[in-house]
C-alpha positions, 0 to 999 in steps of 0.5 A, a space after each residue: 600252657 593249657 589246663 589238664 584235669 582228672 575226675 576222682 570219686 575217692 578223696 584219698 586218690 586225690 591226695 595221692 595224685 597231688 603228691 605225685 604231681 608235686 614229686 614231678 615238680 608241678 608248682 603247688 600254686 597250679 594244683 586245684 581241687 573243685 567239688 560240687 560242695 564247698 565244704 568237700 572242696 575245702 576238706 579235700 584241698 586241705 588234705 591234699 595240700 591243693 588250692 581252691 578257686 578263690 578271689 585271686 583266680 576269679 577277680 572281683 568282677 566274677 565274685 560279684 556276679 557269683 552272688 547272683 549265680 546258681 551253684 552250677 553257674 559258679 562252678 562253670 565260672 571257676 573252670 573257665 577262670 582256670 582256662 577251660 572253654 565254655 563247653 569243657 566247663 559244662 562237661 566238667 560241671 556235669 561230672 561234679 553233679 555226679 559226685 566226682 571231684 575234679 583235680 586241675 593243673 592250671 598251667 600244665 607243661 606238655 606231656 604231663 598227666 595226672 
């Protein structure tokens, strides 16, 4: 299964989208929120009952590398850990640069839309 995503500009819309995904039977462990700012990521994830990309998803190797990476590099690494290709991770990171928040379903079943 491949990851799917949807960018949002409004945090409340993310909460509604997560609730909709959960009502469709999507496992909450597969729902992630990523924003350019760590505080916003945590706040939105907490409000939406979604996950953030952490040690469990990245592993020790990526965590150590992130100590020396720029914010953009860290965000692209998070998208790659969720299953996106390098070019797609770059595209998604650019959306974050524009203030959007990305909602990701890591192991989306075929036909699922956010």
